[in-house]
N, C-alpha and C positions, 0 to 999 in steps of 0.2 A: 452474615447478617449484621445489621446495625443494632447497637444496643439502645433500647428505648430509654427515654430520659424521665427522671423525676422532675417535680416542680422546681426543686432546688437547683438541679443541673441546668435547666433552661434559664433560670435567673442568672446563674454563674456565667453562662455563655454570653449573655448580653453585657454583663459587667466586665468580662475579660476582653471585649473588643477594644476598649481603650488601652488596656495594658499591652495587648499584642501589637496594635497597629496605629492607634489613633492620635497620640499626642506629641509625636516627634515634629520638629520644626519642618515646615514645608519649603522646599527650594524650587524656584521656577527658572533658574538659570539653565538655558538650553544647552550650554556647553560647560558644565561643571568641571573642575580640575580633576575630580576622581569620582568613582561610583562605589557606593558601599556594596561589598560582595553579597550576592543573594543566597540565602539558605532556605531550602524548602523544609518547612517545619510542621507541615500537616501530617496527620496520621496516615498509616499505610492504606487505610480504606479510601481516604480522599486522593491519595496518590494514584490508586487504581482507578478511581472514578475519573480523574483528570486524564489518565492515559486512555481509558475506554471511550469517553464521550468527547474529549477535547483534543485528542491526538497530542497530548503533552508528554514529552520525554525530556530528560535533563539536557541533552545536547541540543534538541530543538529549541528548548526554552532559552538557553544561553545565546544561541545563534540569533534567535528572533529578537531578544532584548538588545543585542549589539546592533542589529540592523535598524531597529526602531530609533535607537539613540543616534546613530549616524545620520539617519534620515532627518530627524528633528534638528540636529545641529546644522545641517546644510540646507534646511527648508527655507526658501526665500520669503515665505509669508508668515511663518511661525516665528514670533519674536521672543516669546517666553513661554515655557511649558515645564511642568513636572516631568522629570525623567527617572525618578526612582522606580525600582522594579515593581513594587506593589501597584503603583499607578498604571504603568504600562501593561502589566499583566491583566488588568481589567479588560483592556481592548483585545489583547491576544487571546484570552480565554473566551471573550464575547464572540470572536470571529474564528474560533477553533484553530488558532495559530496560522491563519492565513495572513502573512505580513502585509500584503497590499490592502486587504480588507480592513485590517487593524489600522493602517495608515489613514484610510478614508474615514474610518469611524472617529479617529482622533481629530482630524480636520473638522468634521461636522460637529463634534462635541465642542471644540474651542470656538468655532464660528457661531454656533447657536447661543452659547453663553454670552457673547458680546452683542449679537444681533437682537436678543430679547433680554436686556438687562433687568427689566421689571420682574422677570420670571427667574433669572438665574444669578443675578449679582447681589452682593451685600447680604448673603445668607447668614444672618446672625442667629445662631441657634439658641441664644439666651434671651431673645426678644420676648416680652410678656405674652404676646399673641401666640408665639410658637410654643412656649412652655404650657400655656393654657390648653392648647390643642393636644399636647402630650397628656396632660392630666385628664382631659376628657376622653381619653382612650379611643381616639378615632382609628389609630393603627397600632397594633400590638405585635411584637415579635414573640411568637409562641415557642420557638426552638427549632431543632432540626428533626426531620423524620428519618426513617430507616434508610432512605435513599440519599440522605445528605442534603435534602432541600430545606431551605429556611421557610418555615410557615409564618406568614403574615396574616393576621386577622384584622379585617377592616369592617367597621360598623358604620355604614353610610348614614344611617339615621342619626348619628351623633354629630353630623356636620352642623355647626352653629351658623345658620344663614344670616343671623342678625349682625355678626361681626366678621364673618369670613366670606370673601368673594372668590371667584375662580383663581385669581392671581395668588391670593393668600394660601389657598389650598394647594396650588401647584408648587409654591415656594416651600411649603411644609413637606411636600412629597420629595422635592429635590434635596432638601436637608436630610431627610430620612434615607434616601438612596446614597448620597455622598458619604454619610456616616457609615452605612453598612458595607459599602463597596470597598472599603479599605480592609475588610475581613476576607482573607483568602478562601475560607470555607464557603462564604457567600458567592465569591467569584466562581468557584468550581461547582458547587452544588446547585446554585441558582435559587429562585424563589418559587414557592407554591403559595397561592393567595386564596384566602377564603373571604368573600365579600358577602356580608349579611345586610340585606336591604330592609329588614324588619323596621317598622316604625318610621320609614322615610316618607317625606312629604313632597308634593308637587313643587313647592317653592324651592326645595333643595335641588331639584333637577332643572327647574326653569331658569336659574340664574346663569346657566352655561350657554355660550353662543357657539356658532359654527367655527369661528376662528380659534376659540379656546379648545374645542375638540381636536381641531386639525393640529395645533401645536402640541397638545398633549400626546396624541398618537405618534407624531413625528419623533418626539423625545423617546417614547416607549419603544418604537420600532427601529429607529435609526441612529439616535444621537446619544442616548444614555447607555453605557456599556454594562447592561445587566441581563441575565437570563431568566425569563419567565417560563417556568416549566408547565404550570397549570394555573388556571383561574377557575374557581368554583363560585358561581353566583347563586345566592339563596334568596328566595322570596322577592324577586324583582316585581314591583307592582305592575299591573296591566297598563296603567297610564304612562309608565316609564319605558315600555318596550320600544316605542317609536323613537324616543330620545336616544336609547342605547343603539338602535340601528343607525342613527345618524353618526354617532361617535365612532362606531366600529366600521363605518363605510370608509374611514381613513386608515384602517388597520390592514396589515398584510394577511394573505390567506393563511400563512403558517400561524400567525397570532390567533386568528379566529378558530383554528382547529384545536387550540389549547383551552378553549372555554367550555365549561360544563355547567349546565343549569339545573337547579334543584328547586322543587316547590316548597320544601320544608327543611329546617335545620336537621331534623331526624333523618331525612332522606340522604343528606350529605354526609352524615356521620360515618358511614361505613367506608368512606374514601380516605379517612384520616386515622393516624395513630391515636389510640385512646389516651396515651400519656401526654399528648399535646392539646387535648380538648380543654376548653376553658370551663371554669366553675359555673359560669352562667348557663352552660349547656349540660351541666352534670359531670364535668371532667375534673381533673386535679389541678389545673393551672390557674394561678391567681393573677389575673390581668393587672390588678392594682400594683402588685409587687413588680411585675415585669415592666410596667410603664414607669415606675419609679426608677428602676435601673436604666431605662432608656432616657429618662430626663437627665440623669447624671451623666450619661454618655454624651448627650447633646451639649451639655455645658462644657465638658472636657474637650470637645472637638471644635469649639468656637473659633479659636485662632487658626486652626488648619483649614476650616471652611472659608473664612474670610480671606486667607492667603490665596485661594483659588482665583480671586479677582485680579491678582497680579499677572496671571497668564495672559498672553497677548497674541493675537493673530490679525492679519489684514482682512477685516470683515468685508471690505468692498469687493475683494476678489471672489468672495463666496456668496455675494448677495443673490445670485441667480438660484441658489439652492432652494430657497423658500418661495421663489416666484414660480418654480416649475414643479415642485413636489406636490403630491396629493392627488386625489381623484377628480374627475370632472363633476360638475353639478348634477349631471344625470345619474352618477353613481349614488349620490345622496338620495335622490328621489327613489331609486331602486331599492336602497337599503341592503341589508344582508339577511334576508328572510331565512336562508338556510341555517344560519347560526342559531336562530331562535325557533327553528321549526318544531322542536320537541319540547319547547318551554311551556310549562304550566304555571300560570300566574294567578294571584288572588284577585 
């Protein structure tokens, strides 16, 4: 059994991300003179979780890291790339230690970063707009549940449509993910996401276009190496169901199977550890304090985030990826009625 966390424990976990992983200098030399020896420092519970769910064993891990580093060093199109163990383990764990699939994910990740610079480049986590979004508590890291999953609470109604457009929201999401993905507990346990749509408005949904949805789902499904275990959507307005159908028409079947819809916050509560429940819903967690710790972490990770821009790949070679990916227009018209078949909306 996983030990349930207090509010203080959840806060400490956010603060400890920087101390464990976050502030070391980032090297993008694809052929460094040496590699720092990797040490698995997670608890026995995460070690077992990695073994059971990701097929991760010490020998397999070392062999896979060696194979990836050799592959990157010899790759004709990758010019610069992080080769530290924590970075490469993002992709190996994302693809359950299938080296060929991890290689493909690295290529796609690097190519997407350069193909869409407005979305992925110059991610300055100390920009005023970014820090304001942290303070507005749009996304809050609530802690780990008993299964080792990191719970992220999203309040869509807090999107400030007067100063945020889809690119700004996407950039914030990428900073959020890049910061958290250097934590190996996140890599192994994955994310559990609670999205509360209370108080959201049509204007907040209407600013998104088809191309925004397509790129977002490409990043979520194929290009960003993170594991979404479950998404719980609460109080999605009736007028937003059609928009959600369009967005999820670009998602994979496996992704859709992980979505659970609830009519009320109370209805969703039984699916989550009481210890992780926010004060706003009657639980113990102080979202203000948690986001203050997240703000500090964002500031500490600034240099590491900006250093990612030094990674380099021949994007022309991968230009066809985004010309061919995604569903046909007929798929958009059809929507994904099955995903929302049991949805009750206000």
